[in-house]
Structures are given as C-alpha cells and as structure tokens.
N, CA, C and O of each residue as an XYZ file, in Angstrom:
528
protein
N       0.957     -1.204     -0.013
C       0.381      0.167      0.310
C       0.919      1.106      0.084
O       1.664      1.464      0.996
N       0.885      1.982     -1.119
C       1.347      3.024     -1.153
C       0.431      4.304     -0.922
O       1.071      5.270     -1.338
N      -0.800      4.707     -0.430
C      -1.436      5.553     -0.337
C      -1.429      6.982     -1.386
O      -1.784      8.133     -1.132
N      -1.020      6.542     -2.310
C      -1.011      7.685     -3.828
C       0.123      8.238     -3.668
O       0.191      9.343     -4.205
N       1.620      7.687     -2.803
C       2.725      8.219     -2.703
C       3.618      8.704     -4.322
O       3.987      7.786     -5.054
N       3.723      9.281     -4.485
C       4.118     10.102     -5.844
C       5.930      9.354     -6.698
O       6.686      8.558     -6.142
N       6.022      9.656     -7.380
C       7.997      8.790     -7.658
C       8.527      9.325     -7.290
O       9.232      8.484     -6.732
N       9.244     10.891     -6.831
C       9.947     11.363     -6.477
C      10.058     10.738     -4.994
O      11.187     10.610     -4.520
N       8.994     10.363     -4.282
C       9.114      9.594     -3.114
C       9.623      8.319     -3.147
O      10.224      7.934     -2.145
N       9.539      7.778     -3.840
C      10.223      6.293     -4.484
C      11.685      6.231     -4.844
O      12.514      5.449     -4.380
N      11.903      7.324     -5.884
C      13.445      7.682     -5.621
C      14.075      8.124     -4.242
O      15.272      7.869     -4.107
N      13.453      8.726     -3.246
C      13.917      8.836     -2.353
C      14.018      7.717     -1.396
O      15.012      7.554     -0.689
N      12.834      6.838     -1.376
C      12.574      5.884     -0.640
C      14.062      4.906     -1.068
O      14.780      4.439     -0.184
N      14.328      4.725     -2.466
C      15.578      3.981     -2.229
C      16.920      4.310     -2.360
O      17.763      3.480     -2.703
N      17.131      5.288     -2.148
C      18.768      5.811     -2.011
C      18.594      6.577     -0.329
O      19.327      7.407      0.208
N      17.289      5.893      0.205
C      17.628      6.128      1.896
C      17.621      4.227      2.524
O      17.998      3.818      3.622
N      17.125      3.522      1.502
C      17.462      2.306      1.996
C      18.577      1.626      1.604
O      18.832      0.507      2.050
N      19.660      2.514      0.363
C      20.874      2.160     -0.019
C      22.012      2.752      1.023
O      23.237      2.673      0.933
N      20.926      3.576      2.378
C      21.985      4.647      3.352
C      21.489      4.010      4.605
O      21.372      4.799      5.543
N      21.212      2.936      4.811
C      20.541      2.838      6.382
C      21.116      3.145      7.439
O      22.320      2.891      7.446
N      20.570      3.743      8.620
C      21.479      4.091      9.733
C      21.775      2.734     10.315
O      21.282      1.705      9.853
N      22.681      2.766     11.452
C      23.323      1.412     12.148
C      22.021      0.979     12.356
O      21.518      0.112     11.641
N      21.317      1.611     13.454
C      20.391      1.099     14.007
C      19.089      0.715     12.982
O      18.354     -0.135     13.484
N      18.796      1.045     12.041
C      18.084      0.469     10.733
C      18.447     -0.907     10.557
O      17.737     -1.894     10.752
N      19.946     -0.841     10.061
C      20.595     -2.067      9.933
C      19.853     -3.268     11.117
O      19.046     -4.193     11.035
N      20.473     -2.771     11.944
C      20.075     -3.769     13.269
C      19.022     -4.183     13.609
O      18.966     -5.214     14.280
N      18.068     -3.602     13.299
C      16.182     -3.944     13.236
C      15.840     -4.823     12.160
O      15.056     -5.759     12.322
N      16.542     -4.495     10.772
C      16.340     -4.801      9.966
C      16.740     -6.321      9.550
O      16.118     -6.863      8.636
N      17.564     -6.859     10.087
C      18.683     -7.737     10.796
C      17.517     -8.747     11.523
O      17.231     -9.929     11.332
N      16.990     -7.724     12.438
C      16.438     -8.320     13.718
C      14.649     -8.708     13.081
O      14.044     -9.460     13.846
N      14.090     -8.397     12.198
C      12.964     -8.502     11.370
C      12.604     -9.115     10.373
O      11.565     -9.514      9.848
N      13.877     -9.112     10.182
C      14.063    -10.032      8.452
C      13.452    -11.849      8.661
O      13.077    -12.646      7.801
N      13.588    -12.019     10.393
C      13.470    -13.624     10.072
C      11.828    -13.614     10.060
O      11.404    -14.589      9.440
N      10.781    -12.759     10.590
C       9.547    -12.959     10.891
C       8.942    -13.417      8.877
O       8.078    -14.216      8.516
N       9.618    -12.739      8.243
C       9.342    -13.673      7.084
C       9.340    -14.784      6.737
O       8.999    -15.057      5.586
N       9.646    -15.566      7.458
C       9.454    -17.319      7.635
C       7.795    -17.408      8.226
O       7.129    -18.439      8.132
N       7.296    -16.156      8.831
C       6.180    -16.512      9.588
C       4.820    -16.024      9.261
O       3.763    -16.045      9.892
N       5.263    -15.434      7.706
C       4.268    -14.953      6.809
C       4.138    -13.196      6.681
O       3.341    -12.427      6.142
N       5.377    -13.056      7.485
C       5.103    -11.581      7.937
C       6.207    -10.820      7.238
O       7.254    -10.832      7.887
N       6.266    -10.116      6.014
C       6.759     -9.727      5.263
C       7.262     -7.923      5.454
O       6.658     -6.999      4.909
N       8.281     -7.790      6.202
C       8.721     -5.651      6.607
C       9.045     -5.623      4.983
O       9.037     -6.574      4.202
N       9.322     -4.282      4.735
C      10.094     -3.975      3.851
C      10.184     -2.706      4.285
O       9.348     -2.051      4.908
N      11.787     -2.256      3.729
C      11.910     -1.179      3.979
C      11.945      0.078      3.382
O      12.045      0.131      2.156
N      11.878      1.139      4.068
C      12.213      2.625      3.408
C      10.795      1.924      2.578
O      10.939      1.143      1.637
N       9.321      2.385      3.147
C       8.397      1.948      2.188
C       7.615      3.163      1.881
O       7.038      3.565      2.892
N       7.385      3.927      0.776
C       6.950      4.842      0.415
C       4.796      4.939      1.243
O       3.944      4.063      1.100
N       4.654      6.118      1.900
C       3.338      5.834      2.412
C       3.165      7.594      1.997
O       3.887      8.518      2.369
N       1.973      7.641      1.124
C       1.199      8.940      1.313
C       2.398     10.113      0.946
O       2.610     10.285     -0.254
N       2.962     10.691      1.643
C       3.614     11.244      1.377
C       4.954     11.647      2.382
O       5.538     12.696      2.653
N       5.093     10.285      2.754
C       6.232     10.048      3.873
C       6.614      8.560      3.330
O       5.994      7.809      2.578
N       7.706      8.434      3.909
C       8.390      7.338      3.555
C       8.629      6.467      5.092
O       9.422      6.777      5.981
N       7.884      5.557      5.076
C       8.454      4.673      6.490
C       9.407      3.896      6.520
O       9.583      3.027      5.666
N      10.160      4.095      7.508
C      11.439      2.944      7.647
C      11.372      1.576      7.470
O      12.319      0.973      6.966
N      10.113      0.875      7.914
C       9.422     -0.408      7.634
C       8.290     -0.822      7.879
O       7.640     -0.713      8.918
N       7.961     -1.445      6.648
C       6.100     -1.458      6.930
C       5.931     -2.897      6.452
O       6.684     -3.296      5.565
N       4.751     -3.935      7.105
C       4.640     -4.620      6.874
C       2.996     -4.835      6.683
O       2.233     -4.478      7.580
N       2.546     -5.391      5.557
C       1.413     -4.782      5.131
C      -0.026     -5.863      5.098
O      -1.090     -5.941      4.482
N       0.628     -6.515      6.052
C      -0.264     -7.886      6.405
C      -0.488     -7.470      7.635
O      -1.589     -7.803      8.074
N       0.177     -6.859      8.333
C       0.044     -6.418      9.776
C      -0.493     -5.091      9.974
O      -1.057     -4.753     11.015
N      -0.239     -4.013      8.536
C      -0.598     -2.974      8.838
C       0.045     -2.098      9.842
O      -0.560     -1.290     10.547
N       1.044     -2.273      9.849
C       2.042     -1.949     11.239
C       3.733     -0.888     10.101
O       4.399     -1.136      9.096
N       3.665      0.144     11.049
C       4.852      1.146     10.354
C       5.952      1.190     11.446
O       5.711      1.635     12.569
N       6.926      0.808     11.153
C       7.773      0.812     12.726
C       8.758      2.037     11.895
O       9.136      2.078     10.724
N       8.969      2.944     12.995
C       9.802      4.289     12.492
C      11.141      4.090     13.565
O      10.786      3.815     14.711
N      12.053      4.152     13.433
C      13.739      4.350     14.013
C      13.493      5.855     14.039
O      13.248      6.565     13.064
N      13.603      6.240     15.371
C      14.259      7.665     15.466
C      15.433      8.549     15.986
O      15.671      8.666     17.188
N      15.923      8.967     15.317
C      17.341      9.376     15.928
C      17.562     10.933     16.340
O      16.764     11.800     15.982
N      18.626     11.191     17.064
C      18.379     12.056     17.987
C      17.950     13.220     17.596
O      17.459     14.079     18.328
N      18.184     13.311     16.017
C      17.592     14.783     15.315
C      15.704     14.921     15.627
O      15.125     15.921     15.201
N      14.798     13.664     16.497
C      13.701     13.611     16.491
C      13.245     14.078     17.989
O      12.152     14.014     18.553
N      14.777     14.675     18.492
C      14.743     15.084     19.931
C      13.655     16.776     20.350
O      13.011     17.133     21.336
N      13.985     17.461     18.849
C      13.619     18.690     19.513
C      12.023     18.818     19.013
O      11.425     18.018     18.293
N      11.531     20.003     19.576
C      10.195     19.799     19.636
C       9.461     19.886     18.582
O       8.436     19.246     18.349
N      10.236     21.090     17.587
C       9.604     20.932     16.212
C       9.645     19.223     15.719
O       8.747     18.538     15.227
N      11.077     18.868     16.075
C      10.225     17.119     15.342
C       9.475     16.635     15.941
O       8.464     16.632     15.239
N       9.268     16.187     16.839
C       8.568     15.782     17.840
C       6.997     16.398     17.336
O       6.340     15.357     17.303
N       6.467     17.031     17.108
C       5.684     18.201     16.515
C       5.267     17.650     15.799
O       4.203     17.095     16.072
N       5.981     17.438     14.171
C       5.905     16.915     13.051
C       5.996     15.129     12.987
O       5.670     14.631     11.909
N       6.472     14.090     14.221
C       6.504     13.437     13.725
C       4.702     13.126     14.438
O       3.822     12.849     13.624
N       4.403     13.200     15.718
C       3.162     13.540     15.730
C       2.146     13.586     14.675
O       1.338     12.742     14.290
N       2.363     14.639     14.353
C       1.341     14.648     12.587
C       1.888     13.365     11.674
O       1.002     12.747     11.085
N       3.056     12.972     11.523
C       2.691     12.153     10.882
C       2.391     10.698     11.194
O       2.140      9.821     10.367
N       2.458     10.566     12.617
C       1.990      9.578     13.189
C       0.651      9.683     12.567
O       0.285      8.758     11.842
N      -0.247     10.864     12.797
C      -1.844     10.645     12.567
C      -2.165     10.167     11.341
O      -2.904      9.250     10.985
N      -1.403     11.034     10.682
C      -1.827     10.870      8.955
C      -1.445      9.459      9.155
O      -2.343      8.916      8.511
N      -0.615      8.372      9.678
C      -0.485      7.253      8.800
C      -1.345      6.395      9.992
O      -1.549      5.239      9.619
N      -1.860      6.676     11.255
C      -2.888      6.352     11.784
C      -4.585      6.040     10.773
O      -5.492      5.217     10.654
N      -4.108      7.382     10.252
C      -5.900      7.747      9.675
C      -5.941      6.716      8.080
O      -6.921      6.422      7.396
N      -4.814      6.442      7.926
C      -4.632      5.230      7.084
C      -5.428      3.828      7.493
O      -5.973      3.036      6.725
N      -5.361      3.788      8.437
C      -5.586      2.589      9.423
C      -4.291      1.699      9.552
O      -4.336      0.469      9.517
N      -3.002      2.513      9.720
C      -2.192      1.627      9.971
C      -1.682      1.940     11.953
O      -2.033      2.883     12.662
N      -0.885      0.883     12.278
C      -0.373      0.821     13.421
C       1.190      1.591     13.285
O       2.001      1.266     12.418
N       1.448      2.718     14.363
C       2.827      3.157     14.692
C       3.492      3.065     15.557
O       3.304      3.676     16.609
N       4.697      2.072     15.288
C       5.740      1.865     16.467
C       6.593      2.872     16.189
O       6.903      3.299     15.077
N       7.166      3.438     17.858
C       8.780      4.514     17.151
C       9.498      4.101     18.354
O       9.054      3.819     19.467
N      10.449      4.116     18.002
C      11.481      3.305     18.749
C      12.756      4.300     18.495
O      13.074      4.677     17.367
N      13.383      4.643     19.588
C      15.046      5.071     19.403
C      15.927      4.222     18.873
O      15.919      2.992     18.826
N      16.668      4.990     18.491
C      17.930      4.438     17.535
C      18.483      3.370     19.186
O      18.804      2.183     19.254
N      18.398      4.330     20.186
C      19.045      3.452     21.239
C      18.616      2.347     21.715
O      19.359      1.397     21.964
N      16.978      2.352     21.950
C      16.387      1.529     22.241
C      16.459     -0.044     21.031
O      16.525     -1.241     21.309
N      16.412      0.633     19.757
C      17.321     -0.836     18.635
C      18.385     -1.046     19.051
O      18.441     -2.186     19.511
N      19.555     -0.358     19.154
C      20.764     -0.862     19.705
C      21.118     -1.746     20.927
O      21.783     -2.782     20.960
N      20.365     -0.919     22.139
C      20.809     -1.075     23.516
C      19.729     -1.926     24.092
O      19.693     -2.433     25.214
N      18.995     -1.984     23.282
C      17.422     -2.718     24.387
C      16.626     -3.439     23.091
O      15.433     -3.331     22.803
N      17.683     -4.218     22.395
C      16.480     -5.234     21.499
C      15.680     -5.910     21.812
O      14.801     -6.246     21.019
N      15.714     -6.321     23.031
C      14.747     -7.335     23.743
C      13.176     -6.919     24.076
O      12.268     -7.739     24.206
N      13.024     -5.313     24.200
C      12.077     -4.922     24.347
C      11.733     -4.679     22.994
O      10.870     -5.392     22.481
N      12.284     -3.769     22.329
C      11.862     -3.897     20.537
C      11.237     -4.595     20.281
O      10.053     -4.271     20.193
N      11.632     -5.991     19.998
C      11.304     -7.251     19.445
C      10.743     -7.883     20.089
O      10.428     -8.984     19.639
N      10.293     -7.483     21.593
C       9.198     -8.016     22.585
C       8.135     -7.553     22.074
O       7.181     -8.311     21.896
N       8.029     -5.471     21.537
C       6.566     -4.967     21.445
C       6.146     -5.510     20.077
O       4.987     -5.816     19.795
N       7.389     -5.617     19.106
C       7.082     -6.309     17.533
C       6.224     -7.522     17.810
O       5.035     -7.437     17.503
N       6.780     -8.905     18.479
C       5.926    -10.318     18.544
C       4.687     -9.837     19.615
O       3.685    -10.552     19.596
N       4.688     -8.781     20.461
C       3.115     -9.043     21.179
C       2.107     -8.420     19.881
O       1.068     -8.898     19.425
N       2.739     -7.357     19.550
C       1.870     -6.842     18.431
C       1.030     -8.426     17.382
O      -0.119     -8.868     17.385
N       2.163     -8.803     16.700
C       2.363    -10.092     16.109
C       1.172    -10.925     16.271
O       0.249    -11.165     15.494
N       1.467    -11.395     17.737
C       0.882    -12.402     18.442
C      -1.137    -11.697     18.382
O      -2.080    -12.281     17.848
N      -1.168    -10.606     18.980
C      -2.219     -9.940     18.706
C      -3.027    -10.297     17.788
O      -4.064    -10.932     17.980
N      -2.496     -9.810     16.442
C      -3.044     -9.221     15.192
C      -3.454    -10.573     14.493
O      -4.483    -10.722     13.835
N      -2.185    -11.851     14.810
C      -2.581    -13.249     14.833
C      -3.389    -14.252     15.224
O      -3.670    -15.283     14.612
N      -3.915    -13.702     16.799
C      -4.698    -14.391     17.273
C      -6.689    -14.288     16.994
O      -7.329    -13.267     17.244
N      -7.074    -15.090     16.657
C      -8.388    -15.269     16.364
C      -8.989    -15.315     17.268
O      -8.807    -16.140     18.164
N     -10.474    -13.816     17.256
C     -11.338    -13.789     18.465
C     -11.984    -15.176     18.648
O     -12.151    -16.136     17.897
N     -12.396    -14.814     20.420
C     -12.944    -15.913     20.777
C     -14.945    -15.983     20.289
O     -15.509    -14.988     19.833
N     -15.374    -16.767     20.426
C     -16.637    -16.643     20.121
C     -16.867    -16.002     21.605
O     -16.357    -16.439     22.636
N     -17.945    -14.609     21.480
C     -18.392    -14.061     22.426
C     -17.009    -13.032     23.454
O     -17.160    -12.279     24.416
N     -16.184    -13.306     22.966
C     -15.042    -12.154     23.344
C     -15.724    -10.816     23.040
O     -16.068    -10.467     21.910
N     -15.913     -9.981     24.355
C     -15.956     -9.046     24.268
C     -17.781     -8.861     23.914
O     -18.125     -7.869     23.271
N     -18.441     -9.486     24.203
C     -19.656     -9.293     24.275
C     -20.294     -9.766     25.438
O     -20.586    -10.936     25.687
N     -20.530     -8.537     26.290
C     -20.724     -8.227     27.432
C     -22.511     -8.625     27.784
O     -22.799     -8.630     28.981
N     -23.390     -8.871     27.009
C     -24.582     -8.931     26.932
C     -25.039    -10.674     27.717
O     -26.160    -10.917     28.163
N     -24.294    -11.313     27.714
C     -24.598    -12.521     28.256
C     -24.627    -13.471     28.794
O     -25.611    -14.205     28.698
C-alpha cells in the first residue's frame, strides 16, 4: 500500500534504503526472520507523502526508528502529525529510538512480537460480548 505516493518519493526511498543508519540495519536484521512466519517487512516504504522506515502490509504496521534529530520540539510535532496521518490510513505506528534498537533489542522485538501475536490470534466467540 502506497496511499498515493509520488514517483519522487520512491526515488528518495531507494536512496534511503541504500544508506541505512546503524539502528535501521540492526532492526532490519532482527525483523527479517518474521518473513518465515508470513510477515514481510519492507524497508523505506513510501506511504502517502512519507517514507516509513519499515512497513508490513499484512500487519498494517509501520515501524519508525528515531535518531537524535527527533528530540527537538519541532521534530516531535512533525512526528506526531506524521503518526496521526498514518493512523488515519488505518496503520499502527511503533516508534523506537536508535538507542532502544541498539541497546534494548529485547524490548523492541518483544513489542513487535506482542503485536504480531495479538493480530494473529483469532477472537474467541463471545469475546467482547458483555450481554450474556
């Protein structure tokens, strides 16, 4: 799903794919094995007017890896607007810092695995039905 991404964005995504940050490289190596379970992640995937760091169509999941540049108030406001727009497309957005990806991979992978499990588990009959 590209949600109307323009050709220029695809070129930018390709450039970014060829120049990942250390944290992006590390996370890519950690999430690639999910492919064997049917969850294919794409790197630097154009969506609307943005390039998502990672995207899994089956899960409708965007994963963003934020470096120090994202620490300023202006950057946080931009990121919040970006997350809001992506969520309006019906996507779930996870944001992790470079430090989390590099130094706390158990937490990062744990959050992703929990989400995969939640999305993969069929609802039980009557679940959420409080009438009865």
